[in-house]
N, C-alpha and C positions, 0 to 999 in steps of 0.2 A: 853657713859652713865655714867663710871666710872667720867670723862674727868669732865660733866656739875656737879655731882654730889657735885665733890670741888670745882669747879669753886662759885657752890651754897653759898655749906660751905664757902667759904672765901670771898662773896658779902657781905657788912652789910649796904647798903640799898636799898631797894623799886626799887629807881629810876636803880643802877643797876642793877638787873632779866631784866629789857627791856634789855637791851643790850642781857643780854641774848637769849632771849626769837627771838630774833632778828640773833643770834647765828646758835641757835638748829631748827630753821625755816634752813638758807640757809645750814648744814649738814643732814639735812633732808632731801633737796629736795623738799621741800614743796612751795606752792606759796603764803600764812598764818600760822599760829603758835600765835595763840590768847590765857587768864591765867584770866579769872576773878573769882575772890570769892567772896566772902558778911557772913562777919564776926557773931558772935553770937547776938554781939551789934551793927548788919548794917551797921557798915564799911564795903568800897566799895572797893574792892585795881583792879586794872586791866591791862594786860603789855600784849602791841599786833602789832601786822608790816598790821591793817587796818589804812586805809588812816584816819583819825581823822573827817574826816566830816561824811560815811558813820557809823562810831556810834555813830555819833548826830542826825542820821538822822534813824537808830535804836529804834535809843531811844525817836525823837520828836516820829513816825511814832509807837513806845506801841506797839512794835513788837516780841520782848517779851512775849505780851501775845497771842501768835499765833503759834509761836515756833515750828511745834515738835519738834529741834534738846532742845530746851531748858523742856518744856514737855515731854519729853520722858525722860533728862538725872534726872528727880527730884524723876520720880521715878525708876532709875535701878541704877547700880554702874554696869555696865558691857558693856566695848567701845561699840560706838552707830556711827550704817557703815550707813554715813547720805543718802544714798538712799535706804537700808532697809525701813525710817521709811513714814510716812502717808504723804504725800502731798497731796489732792484732795481738800480738802476743800481752798476756792480761798484765805483764808488774806493767808497761807500758800503756795501755788502757788505763788503771786505775794511778798514776800520775795525772798523763791527761786530767782524768773528772776530778781526780782530784782540784788541779792548777785551775779550772773555770770553778767550783765551788769556793776556790779560796778566791776568786778577787785575782788569780794573774790571768789568764784570757784565755783566749780557747783561737785564735791564731798566735803565729806567731815569726818573724824573721830574724835569723841567726845568720854573724855573721864571722869562723873562723875565723880570729889571725895567731900569727907563730914567727917569734921574735927568733934575736939571735941568743943565744948560750941555752939551745931546751925550751922560750919561753913557746905557754902554748893562752892564746885568753879566748878570750868568747865576747864577743856582742850581741846584745839583744834587745827589739822593742816587739812585744807582746800589743793587743787589744783584745771587744769584740762582735769585731761586724762580722755581716757574711761573705760571704766564698766571695762574691763581686765585688759586695766593699772592697777587704781585701789587695783582693787582687790588683783590682786601681792602687791603691793604695801604695801597691811593691811597686809598680808601677810609674808610679809619680813619684816617690818619694828612695826607690833601694837607690837610687845614688847618693843619696844625702847620706843612708843610715848606712853605708858603704866605707864614704869617705871620714863619718864621725868614731868608724871603730878604730879606722888605724891612727886620725886624731889622735883619740884617748892614751891608746895603746904610746904610739910611741915617746907619748907628756909620762903615760905612768910609767915605761920602762927604764926613762934615766929620774924619775922625781926615786923609784925603790932601788936602783944601782946605784946612784947618780955619775952614772957618766956621760962624757959631755958632744954633748950631738958633735956626727961623724958628716959634714958638709962633703956632699953628693960631684962628682963631677960630673961635667956637663952633656949629657948622653949624646948619638948622634940621632939622627932621623931612625935613619935605619935603628937602632938599639932602642929607641922607644916605639920604632911601629911591630917589634919584633913581642918587647913586654906586651905591648897593646893586647897581644893578639890571647896572651896566655890567660892574658888577663879574663880577656874574653871568652875564658872556656874551650879555647882552640886549640885543637893536639901541636905536636910540633908539624905532623907532614902538614893535617892542616893551613896552619900558618904561612907554615913553606910557600905550599899553592897559592894562600893567596894573595902571599910577596912576589911570587914568580920568582923565587930564591932555588937552591940545591939548601937539604936537611944540611949539610956539612956547616955551609951558611950560616944555616937559623941561627943552628949554635953553637957558630962564632960571638953569631951577634949577644944572644942572650947570652955568655960568657965577657964577653967584656965590656956587657950594659950591669954581669950584674959586680967584679968586681969594681968598676968604678963606685956604686953603692956601696962597697966596706959590706956585700953582705950576705950571708955567711952560706947562702944554695939560690934556686932560683924562687924561688916561692915567696922567699923575703923580700928578694930584688924587687917583684912581684909590687909587691904590697906598700917595699917601702918608696917603686913610683906612685903605687896611687895617692900615697900619703902627700909625698914631699908638693900633689900638684904634677907632675915633669908627665904621667898620663892619666889619663879618663879608665874609669875604671864599666 
């Protein structure tokens, strides 16, 4: 992950990110890797190892309107294991069948990412492993996939928007603990209970961390803290 991070920060063009995505796919040992972002102004960028034929077909058929991965990612921050999603609807089954036939994969792990200015992005890896093998992959590699998503997103956002890096102010131990709880999927009430503080105090820690990180909301603060290495997912 440190090699990926260094390579991304040394990269000066969006075209070069495509090469890094291909290398990341190989190092993770997956079938495909894909990153796609829609900026706050509506600008899009994608780096992927899928064939261009599949991408064109996906867009032409407007699969994104019915894709359970996309629909769920819009509502969530946490990693999505494709096999846990609802593939029951006819259009969803068609998407999965054609993805398998098209060499995309029958398994997938997607990381939703949100950024400043209304950006929405997603990083996914896919494979043809059995359920048991894919569960093992997630157990061993989910953290690497999640960090990769945020590292890639941070660099692409800068290259797309020409923004300067905002240097985060140091977080206190309690601020890091609060964000780490949210990154682990805990609710505010659960997190406050684990930390043995009131929900009001918990919200204060989250708000001060958000301001220090220059994040526009809590989800963005968690993402920046993870991508900056301040907390572990």
